[in-house]
N, C-alpha and C positions, 0 to 999 in steps of 0.2 A: 706393540699396541697394535700397529696396522693390520698384522696376521692375528691377532687376538680377534680383531674387529671381525674380518671376514671370514673366522672359526665362527664365528655368533650363529644360530638359526636366522633363516634371511627374514622370518617377521619381526623377531627384534631388531636385524640391523635396520632393520625401514624404519620402526619406532625411534630409533637413536637417531637416523640423520632424519625426522621429522622435526624433531627439536634445534636444528641448525635453520639459519634464517637464509635466506634465499642465494645469496655470495658466497656463502660457506657453501650448501649443500650444490652449487654448481661447480666448484671445485673439490668437492671429495666423490662427487657422481664420477668424477676423469682417474682418478686417479686410479684404478682397478676396474679388469674388465668384470671381475664379481660387483663389487659395489656399481659399476655402472648398469651393469642388468638388475641388480636390485632397483636402483633409482628408476631405472623405465620400464619396470614392468608395473602395469595397470592395475593389478589385484591389489599390488604392496601400494605402491602411490604416494612416496614419504613427501613429496611435495607440498601434498591436499595442505598438511597445515599450516605451514610457512605462508603460502599462498593466502589463506585465508585470513591469518594476521593481519596481513597487511590490508585487504579488503573490508574489512569488516569494521576497522577504525578509522571513521569516517572526519577523521578530525586530524590527523595525521598524514603525512607525507609519504608518498609508495617507496619500495626500495631500492636503489637504481637501477639493480639484477631487474626489475621483476618489467621493461621497458623491453627490453631486449630478450625476453626468456622465449621468444619463439624460435629461434633460432636454434635453440639447443633441444638436440633430436631425444634427450634424454626424458622431455616430458612427456608422458602420456596426453592422451589428445583430449580426456575427459577433463583436465581442469582447467582448458580453453572455454568451455561450456559456463562456468562457476567464476571464471575472471572479468567475460564478457557479459554475463549478468550480471554483475555486483562492482564491476567494476565504471568510478568515474568518469561521466561521459566525458567531459572535456580531455580527459587523459584517456581513454580511447580513440577519440575522434581527432587529436594535434599532436600526441606525443610516446602512443604504442605503437610498437610495431606487432603489424596483425597476423596471426599463422592462417595456413593454409588450410581449411575445412568443407569438410563435406557439407552441400547442399542442406543435407536433413539435419546437419549439427548447427549450421547455423538458422533453420528454423526451428530448432529447440533454444536456442539461443534467445531469440526476439519473442517466443512464446512465456520466456520464463520471465523475461525482462518488462515484455508491457501489457498492456490489457487488452484482451481478445478481442475487441471494439478495432482496435488500432490496427489487425491484418487486413483491414479491408485500404491502409496504404500502400500494403506490398503489392497491387497489379501499378502503379505508377513507377515501381521501381524494378520489374521485372523477374529477378531473383531474390531470394531470403539473405544473402549476405548484402546487397546493393538494398535492399528494406533497411537493412541493420545498419549498413556504414556509412554507403555511399553519399557524401557530401559535397556542397558547389556554395562556393565561397558565396556571400551575402553581397548581392551588388542590389542600388540604384536606393536606398531609404529603405534597407537591408527589407529588401523584397527575397521571396525565398520562393524556387522555382519548384512546380509539382511531380518533377523529379526526385526531390532531395530524399534521403533518410531519415527515417524517423527517429534515430538519436539523431540527428543533428537537426534536426525541429524541433526535439522535446528541449535539447540543450540551449537551441537560439531562445527557445518562447520563454524558458527558463531565468536566461541570463537579459531579457530585454521586454517591451511590452509591446512587441511588433505582434501582429494577428495576419499580418500576408497571406499564411499558408492555410490557416481557417479560421476563413471571416464567419463561423456560427460553431454554438458552444452548445452542444445539447445537456441539458441535466434532467432527474425525474424527477414527478413527485409523486409519492405516496400516499392513496387518498385513504380516509377513515372506513369507504366503504369498501377495502381491499382489494380497490383496483388501481390504476398506474396511469399516469401522463408523461410521455417522452415530450420534451418541451425544447426550442432551441430559442439559443439571442444571440447578438451581436455581440464575436466575440469583445470588438472594442467598447462596447459600453457595460459586457456583461456583469456583474454583481452580485452574487447570490443574496447577500443582507439586504439589498434593494428590490430583490427579485419577492425573497422572502416577506418582505414585510407587505408588499402588494398582495402575497396569499394570504394575511393574515387579516389586512382589510376585509378582502373579501369572504372569509370564516369568521369576522365577527371576535377575532382573537386580539385585536390593536393592543388592547390594557396589559398583556400577557410580555414576557420579557421572553427574545429570542436565545435559545440554548442552544449551542452548537459542542458535536462528538466527532471526533477521529475513529473512523471503524477500523480500515486498516491501510497500512504502510506498505509503498514497493518502493523502489527503487531513486522511481523519479516521481512518481504521481503521491499524492494519499487521497483516500477515500472522504469526504465528510458529510456531515444531515446536519441538519439545522430544522429546526422545532420547537414545539411551545411544551413545556412542561408544566400541569396543574394539578386539580384535586375536583374533578370536574362532579356535578352534581347527579349525572345519569350516565350511563356508559356508551350512551348513544356517541358521544365525543370522541369517546378512545379510537386510538390509532393502533391496532393490533400487531400488523404491518410494520410500525415504526421502532416496536419493543422489539419484536421480532429479528429484523435487521441486526441490533444490537446484541442483544440478548437470544443467541439461537438457543431452542430447547433443549433442556438436559444439559446445560454448560453452566457453570457456574465459573466465580473469579477463584474463589478457593477462599480458603483465610490470610494471603498476601499482602490483601492492604486493607489497612485502616478505613474504619466505617466517616463519614463527613463529620467535620465541627457538629457540637450541640447546632450553634446559630443558624449553620448554611441548611441542616436537618428541618428547623425551623421554621424558616422563611416557606409562607407560603403564596409572593407572590400575584396579587389578585385571584387567586384559588377558590372556591367556593367554600371551602375547608370545613364547614359547619354542616354542609351534607355530606360531610366524609362518612360518620357515623354508620350510614345508611346503607354504605360500600362495600363492603368487607368483599375481598375478593373480587376486585368488580366486574373482569372480564375473566374468561377461564382463558389460558393461551393454549394454544393448539400442541401436539403428540406433548404434552407435560409429563407423561410415563415413557420416561427413559432410564430405562436401568444402565447402560451402559454407553455411552454419550460413544465410546470409542469404537461400536460396531454400527455407529451411521455417519459419524464423520470421518472424514479424514484432512488431515492437513493441506493448506494449500499450499501446490509447487508451481501451478501455469495460473497468473503469474506468480512470482514467490517474493511474497513478504518481505521484509527489511527483519534486522536482527529483534528491531524494537519489536513485532508481530507474527517472530519466529514460527508461533505453534495456531495460529488464527487456523481455524475458528476457535478455537483451545484460548483460554488465558495465558497469554506470556506474562511471567514475572519482570518484574525490571521497574515499573513504574510511569510506561509510556500508553499500556494498553487501557486507556481508560475508558471503555465501554461499559462497563462498573462501576459506580460511584456509588460509594457505601454499602451497605448489607443487607439483604435479606427485608424485613419490612422496612427499612432504613434508607432500603436503596432508591437513589435519586429525591432524600429527603420524603416519601411514601409517596410522592408524586407519579401522576401517568403522563405520557405522551398523548397531546389530545391533537386535533385538526390534520392537515396534512404535513406532512416531512419531504423536503429537500433534500435530496441524496445528488453529489457534484463530486468532481474531480479536479485538486488543486495539485498544479504541477508544484513541482519541489526546487528550488532554489538557494544557490548558498548562504540565503542568508531569512529561507523562510521559518528554521526551528530555531532563531534567535528568541529568546525571550523580550516580551512586549510590557510594559507596566507594572501594575502589583497583584494585577489577578490570578488566579489559576492557571499554571503552565497546561496546555496541549486540549482547553478546551474552553469554551466561550470563544470572548473575543480573541483573548491569543491564536487562534485558530485561522481569525479574518481579519483581525486590522494589524498589519503592520509594515515594515520591506522585506520582498518576496513572499506577499501573501494575496497577489492581485492576479496570478495568469494563474489559470483553469483550461484544462483539455473537456475534449466530449467524454460523456458518459452513454454507454447504450443499451437497450436490454441485455446483450450478451455480456458487457463487463457486470452487470448487476444479477446475473445467473450466477457466475462465475465466483463472485464475491460472496453470495447469499443464496447457492441455492434451493436453499430449505423454505425460502418466502414461497405463498399459496397464493399469486394475484388472483382474482376473479376475474380483472380484465388487461388486458395490455390495449395502453389507447398511445396512439401516435398522433401528440398535438393536442391543444388545447379540447376542451369538452366534453362529455357522460359520457361517450361510444355508441355502438347500437345495441 
């Protein structure tokens, strides 16, 4: 049987080896020179499938053989980019034996795992490897020094309420006139719901309910927006960029999701519904004529979305991509995003995705209220450009105000 396996074409041998778990593949790759050559060939790479099976299942423990896989010379180097991009932070920091990678490979791991705005922290560490992995144990009331790695900063903040390493949290507000403001708030006191309530008061929208939507999720952070849905009496209050951020022009969710229940679609929540009949197609969406969205958009890879948003900015089936709620004319119950929209980055901890209350999952209060939902990271212009390059901002304003 052993000889029969080796007699097969190398591509078929690689497919067969890819069906094994990591521990079995380690053993088989050392049975003969031919099997070792197949296992170590980067173009065949039978390791990728069992490695990904470990990484994508967030609820299960990794195979013990993964811990010291770096000592195996038969494992092609490209697998480490995926392991370091998708692996659990605490596992990479405290349990795994790490490989010796080139500086360019560490940079690729960094850019695929973290938001582009976090590159600024690289200057504190010196090298890409240090920026990604180097960490110093927290001392003196969990104070983190400036030379700590991004991965450890992220892990520490998602598992505690410490804000010593990032005293100010930045967030972006998309204004209805097409401009946007980059604000910052004290990390210790930052609460996007409180901030957005003040924004609603300033825009005479306090009587309307706040809605939250999940834009995209990455390994360690997810992008959330807070806004107001209503049926306005004029197009003046409609925020075009708010809709475009959630619904890229030309992209639809297809037929994978069912429309909202009738009681949800009928809700007006204080809107001026009696004026709606005069506002058919209230706001022309830019670039509405898109024959083939794949000619314009590319799936995001830097940073790399999590499995639930793997096809972003395209719709990802599975139930967690909730940028489209409802369908066609019943989308969002026929309402529009009005007034400003707040965009923020929420750190993902061990309890962040646990369901809370009786409301719908992964939208509105479920995104903001509950255990593991009170830690946030800074969001910059670079990050917004990475996740929504199709947005056309008329002006980028640092801080409050209307700009010049």
